[in-house]
Structure formats: structure tokens, C-alpha cells
C-alpha positions in Angstrom: -3.6 -8.5 6.4 -4.3 -12.0 5.8 -7.7 -13.5 6.4 -8.3 -15.2 9.6 -9.6 -18.7 9.1 -10.0 -20.2 12.4 -11.3 -18.7 16.2 -9.0 -17.0 18.2 -8.4 -19.6 20.7 -6.9 -22.0 17.8 -4.7 -18.9 16.9 -3.6 -18.7 20.4 -2.7 -22.4 20.2 -0.5 -22.1 17.1 1.1 -18.9 18.5 2.1 -20.8 21.7 3.4 -23.9 19.9 5.4 -21.7 17.3 7.4 -20.8 20.4 8.5 -24.0 21.1 12.1 -24.4 19.9 12.4 -26.4 16.5 8.6 -25.3 15.7 7.8 -22.8 13.1 4.9 -21.0 12.1 4.1 -24.0 9.7 5.2 -26.9 11.9 3.1 -25.3 14.8 0.1 -25.2 12.8 0.6 -29.0 11.5 1.3 -29.7 15.3 -2.1 -27.9 16.4 -4.3 -29.6 13.6 -3.1 -32.9 15.0 -3.8 -32.1 18.5 -7.4 -31.1 17.8 -7.8 -34.5 15.4 -6.8 -36.1 18.7 -8.4 -34.1 21.1 -9.7 -37.3 23.1 -6.4 -39.5 22.8 -3.8 -37.0 23.0 -4.8 -33.2 23.6 -6.8 -33.9 27.2 -3.9 -36.0 28.6 -1.5 -33.4 27.3 -3.2 -30.8 28.7 -3.5 -32.6 31.9 0.3 -33.4 32.0 1.3 -30.0 31.1 -0.8 -28.5 34.1 0.5 -31.0 36.6 4.0 -30.3 35.6 3.5 -26.5 36.0 2.1 -27.2 39.5 5.1 -29.8 40.3 8.1 -28.9 38.8 10.7 -27.2 40.5 14.6 -26.2 39.9 16.6 -28.1 42.4 18.3 -25.6 44.8 21.3 -27.8 44.6 22.4 -28.1 41.4 19.9 -26.7 38.7 18.3 -29.5 37.7 14.6 -29.8 36.9 12.4 -32.4 38.8 9.1 -32.6 41.1 11.1 -32.3 44.3 13.9 -30.2 45.5 16.6 -31.2 46.1 16.0 -33.5 43.0 16.4 -37.3 42.7 20.2 -37.0 41.6 21.2 -35.0 44.6 19.0 -37.3 46.8 20.5 -40.2 45.5 22.3 -42.0 48.0 24.6 -43.8 45.3 26.0 -40.8 44.4 28.9 -39.3 46.8 29.0 -35.5 45.0 33.0 -36.1 45.0 33.0 -35.5 41.3 30.5 -32.6 39.9 30.1 -32.5 36.3 29.3 -28.9 35.3 26.8 -28.6 32.1 25.2 -25.3 30.5 21.7 -26.6 30.3 19.3 -29.4 31.9 19.0 -30.5 28.3 23.2 -31.4 28.7 22.3 -33.1 32.2 19.9 -35.1 30.8 22.0 -36.3 28.0 25.1 -37.4 30.2 22.5 -39.3 32.3 21.1 -41.2 29.1 24.4 -42.1 28.2 25.1 -43.6 31.7 28.8 -43.4 31.6 29.2 -42.4 35.2 26.6 -43.4 37.5 28.0 -42.1 41.0 28.4 -38.1 40.1 26.4 -35.2 40.7 26.0 -32.2 38.3 25.8 -28.3 38.4 23.9 -26.4 35.9 25.2 -23.2 34.8 22.3 -22.1 33.3 24.3 -20.8 30.0 27.8 -19.6 29.1 29.3 -16.0 29.3 28.4 -14.1 26.4 29.2 -10.4 26.8 27.7 -9.7 23.3 24.5 -10.9 24.4 24.8 -9.4 27.8 25.3 -12.3 29.9 27.7 -12.1 32.7 29.0 -14.0 35.7 26.1 -13.1 37.8 23.8 -14.5 35.1 24.9 -17.8 35.6 25.4 -20.2 38.7 29.2 -19.8 38.8 29.3 -18.4 42.5 27.2 -21.1 43.6 29.5 -23.7 42.0 32.7 -21.9 44.0 30.5 -22.3 47.1 29.6 -25.9 46.5 33.4 -26.6 46.1 34.3 -24.3 49.3 31.7 -26.3 51.5 34.0 -29.4 50.9 33.5 -33.1 49.9 34.2 -32.3 46.3 37.7 -33.7 44.7 36.9 -33.3 40.6 35.2 -31.0 38.4 34.6 -32.1 35.0 33.5 -29.1 32.7 31.2 -30.5 30.2 30.5 -27.2 28.3 29.9 -27.1 24.7 33.2 -26.4 22.3 32.0 -23.0 21.5 33.8 -19.9 21.9 31.4 -18.8 24.8 31.6 -22.3 26.4 35.4 -22.5 26.3 35.3 -18.7 27.9 32.9 -19.7 30.5 35.3 -22.8 31.1 38.2 -20.7 31.6 36.5 -18.2 33.8 35.5 -21.2 36.1 39.0 -22.6 36.2 40.3 -19.4 37.1 37.8 -19.1 40.2 38.3 -22.7 41.0 42.5 -22.2 41.1 42.6 -21.9 44.9 41.0 -24.9 45.6 42.6 -28.4 46.0 40.9 -30.0 43.4 41.3 -31.7 39.6 39.3 -29.7 37.1 39.0 -31.5 34.1 37.1 -31.3 30.6 35.5 -33.4 28.1 37.5 -34.8 25.4 37.2 -33.0 22.0 37.8 -34.9 18.9 36.5 -37.7 16.6 33.1 -39.5 17.8 32.5 -42.8 18.0 31.6 -44.3 14.5 32.6 -41.1 13.1 34.7 -40.8 9.7 37.5 -38.5 9.1 36.5 -37.3 5.7 33.0 -36.1 7.1 34.8 -34.0 10.2 35.2 -30.2 10.3 38.6 -28.9 10.6 38.4 -27.7 14.3 37.2 -31.2 15.3 40.0 -32.8 13.6 42.6 -30.1 15.1 41.1 -30.7 18.4 41.3 -34.7 18.0 45.0 -34.4 17.3 45.7 -32.6 20.1 43.6 -34.9 22.5 45.6 -37.7 21.2 46.1 -40.5 23.7 48.3 -43.5 23.7 47.1 -46.7 22.0 
């Protein structure tokens, strides 16, 4: 058993930080030490911001985004007509697409993951039924499936497409292939194959 060199409060802080994605035990110790050194400038404001977020952040009942209001700011934005809905796996994907600002008049639908029988994730664990209900309610003309190009992502996309087959809407997906600024020599075989299949007129 390793000798304890810090109090239980600090140990608890380290253990909680280690649960944050991207932070292992060593990184968590460094982060905790930095916070403790900057108690007034950083730790206090951070604790306040986290407490406020805990109290005020909600999951949008319409799309699944997280915000301080329900419905969220995207769903209540009058500049977005809702005719085009982008389906994403997670809120992080929604935020990434918003940062790209490629389409400013769309709304979103967060699935909450992908179908993964091996991990025990089935259709009822995601918001696929709610998506179908949104389409059935009318007003949607296109669904853009912006799921990851993984086996689970593509399985989920096919499942959703099958369940939307009876509606008079267009179902599209993101193009897969060579990224902007990418060099062919550095790309994997799957990406190159997808790029060839998704080729467009020049």
C-alpha cells in the first residue's frame, strides 16, 4: 500500500479529476496541484462556475443539447426553421458543427450514443424514437446523419434510415473522405476508399 502524502480532501479532488476524459491519475495530480496553487485566481471561480452549471444546466427536451434553458437557444432561435435536422451522436458533435458554422439555419437531434449490442446499447437507449416522432409531427424536409464513420455509427445510420423510410423526407449523410488540407500519403485505406466512392464532379 502506498504511503499517504496528502489529506483526504486533496486525494478526493485528484480522484474526481482523474475521471475527466483525457486526464489519467498523473495528469489529475498535476491539475489538482495547479488548482491548489491558484486557489484565489482559478480554483474559487472554477468551483463557483461548476456549482452554477450544476444548478442551471438542463438537457433540451426538444433536441438533447445541454443549455441553461429548455428548449435550448438553438431550438428557440427564430432564424432556424427546423426543416433541416442534423442528427449527431453526442453534444460534443453538435458543438463541433456549430463551430464550423457551415449551416446556420439548421436544428439538431442528439442521439446520446450509437447502437452497440456488445456494450448493451439498443434502440431504446438512444433517442431514435423521439427523432421519428419529430419527423412524424411535420415540418422536417431533410435529415442529415452526421454520425461517426465507425461500424457502430454506420449501423445506427442504417437503422435510422430504415425507420424513416415511410416519410416523404430526404435522408442524407456527411461525405466521408479526404479532409481539407490532407495529404493522400498520410490517410488510412478506409478513408481513401470512402473518398473514391464519394467522388464528385470537378
